[in-house]
N, C-alpha and C positions, 0 to 999 in steps of 0.2 A: 504493498499501501503505499501511498507516495499523495503526502498528504502536503497541502499549499494554504497555510493559515497566513488573515491578511487583516494587519492594524493600520488602518488609514490615518492613525496620525504619527506625530515625530516622534513620539517619545519610548528612545529605543530599553528602555528598563520595564516600561510598560508591555512590551512584546514578549521580552524574556520573564513576564509573569506567564501573558497565555499562553507563551509556547511550555512553562512548566510545567500547566494543568495538562494539555496537549498531548503531552509527551508519558505520561502516569497514565494515558489511557491508549494508546498505540500498542500493537501489536511488537512480539519480535521483527525485526526485519523490516519495520515501517521507517518511511524518511519524511523526515520531519522540514519544509521550508516555510520558514517561519518572517515573513515582509515588514519591512517598516514605511511609511508614508516619507518622501524624501520632500516633503513641501505640506503647511496645514497647519493646525494650533498642535500643542504637545497633547491635550484631550479634547474631547468633547465637551463642552461644560455648559452651552447655552444650546437655546434652539436654533441660532444666527447660524451656527457650523452646523447644522447637520443635510442640507445640500451641500457643501464644499466637500463630506466623508462621504455621499453617497458617490459622486463621482470619484474620487479618487476610489474608493472599493471596485465600480466596472471599470477604469483603465489599469487600474494591479490585474482584474481578475484575465483584463483581454490579452496583457501581455505574458501573466505567468502559467494561467490555469493548463493550457493545452497542453503542460509537461506533467503533469499531476493525476491522481486516480481522482480525487474531491479536494473541495473547497471548505473553508472554516472562516467563516465574519467575525473576526477578533473587535467586532463594535458594538455594543451593548443594546443599540437600538436596530441593530440591524440594518443598518443605511447601506440601503444599495443592493437589499435582498433578491428582491423581483428580478431586480435586471440582468444581477450576476447569473439568475438561474439559469432563464432565458438564453444570456450570449453563454454558458458552458456544459449546457445542457449535449450529452445525457450523465455528465459526472454530476454528482450531486454537490451540493452548495444546500447548508445546513448555516442558520445563527444565531450566534451563543444563548440569546437570548430567549427565539423561538422553541431551540431545542430541551431548555432548562423549563419553559414552560410546559411543555410535552409531559415530561418526564414529570414535573410537579403533580399533574392530573392521576397520574398513579398511585400516587401518596393519599390519595383522600380526595372527597369531594371541593377544596379552596384553599388556593395557596396566594402567600402573600408575596409583594414585590417589595427587597431592601435596594437601593442605590443611593447616589449623593449625588448635592442641590439641589435643593425644592424648585428652581426653576424647573428642573428637567423631570418631577415626577409626573405633568399630566402630558409627558410624551410617552414616558410607557406605560401610563394608563391606556393613553390610546389606542399603543401599540397593541395593547393584549386584546382590547378591545377589536384589532383590526387580526389580527390569528383567530379569531372566533372564539377565546374563551374568557369576557369577560363577564360570566355570570358563575366563570368558577373563582373569579378575584376577590379577594376579600381584603384588600388595600395594598396601597404604594406607599411606601413611605422611606421620606429620603434625608439622609445625611448633611451634613455641613464639616468637611473634616478636608484643608487645606493638606495635612498630613498626609492621608492616604495617597498622594502624589507622588508625594517626594519618598516613600516607603522604599528599599532597598526588594528589587524583582523578589531575592529568595526570603526576605524578611515578612511575618505579620507584626501590624502595629498593635499594642497593647490598646492604646486609645481611641484608635481606629474599633477594635475590637468592640471596647464600652458602649461605644457610639449606635454600633451592631445590634448589639445583644439591645440598647433599651430602644431602639427604633422596632424591633422583633416584637416588644410585647405587646401593645398594642393589635400589631397583623393578628399573633394567634388570639387574644382575647376575643377577635373579632370572628376568628372559626378557619386561622390559616392550618391545616396540616402538615405543608412544608413551607418552606421559603426557597425564594429566586434571588441569589443576587446578581442583582443587572448592572456591570459594572466590569470595564480591564481590569483596574489595578482592585479590584475585589475576588480577581482571581489568586485561590491560595487561602481564601480566609473560612474555606466551606465547614472542613471539617474541624477547627478550633468553634467555630460559633454553635455548629453541629453540637458537639459537646458540650455546650453551655445551654443549649433550645431544647435541649432533649427532643427533636423535632429533627428530620430530612433538610436539609440546606444546599442548596442545587448550583454547582459550580457550573456554569456557563457552556465556558469551551470544553471542560469536560464531558458534558449532556453534548455536545456539536460532534465532538468526536465518537463519540459512542454510536450515534445515531447515522454518521456518513458509515460510518463500518459499517452498522445494518444495513444499510442502505448497499452499499457495494456486495453485503454475503446473499443478501435476496437475490441479486444480477447475477451471480455465480451460480447461485441455487437453480435459476434454471438453464435446464442443460439443455446446453447447445446453442446457446441464445447468446449472442456477440453484446455487451455494453451498449453498443449503439442503437441495440435493437429496440434497449427495455424503453418505457414511456413513463418517468417518475410524475408523479405527482405538481403538475404547477402549483406555483403560490398561486394563495388568493389578493394577494395585496398588487394597487393597483400603483 
């Protein structure tokens, strides 16, 4: 398996966080290409930056997807997902938050979303609704933590973990059976937060890699059928 991981922002340490989550889910012998954008913001932290991220996702997929078996988008709003799917078909293209929300539905009737930046909360709520999962959403909570963007790629900030723990409590009280971490810089926090909450916490990139692997396995299971002949389900996003 040759996996392409796209970070449409310019923070190398965020790409490293994404890649660490991805590598933990890859089978032996698989290869990972983790790309960082060469222009744009260090991270998408406002609604105004979403369109630029979408354009960079499409450009990076167009340039590099042909050399890979599957693509994971390392941007938590899944910017450019529909466009990248159309461009890369029949290769699987999976959004990190899309994947985490879908797998969260296996944990119970409702799930909550944790992210960074209160200005972004409504965008995540809308995204979950666009995925067709609005009725399963117990709520979106957003923390304010500049420190999250400066934490080394191989570390978990105790301060950020405390903030996530506190923000998750209202979601659990509102009936969330699982928590989705929606934020590239939050990759790596799931194990520690799950231990605190006693509920499943889903890392978007880890979930996306697993779903990409599942799609490829299903394609191979069609004996005598080449990947190019497989018709994957199209995105329902506009």
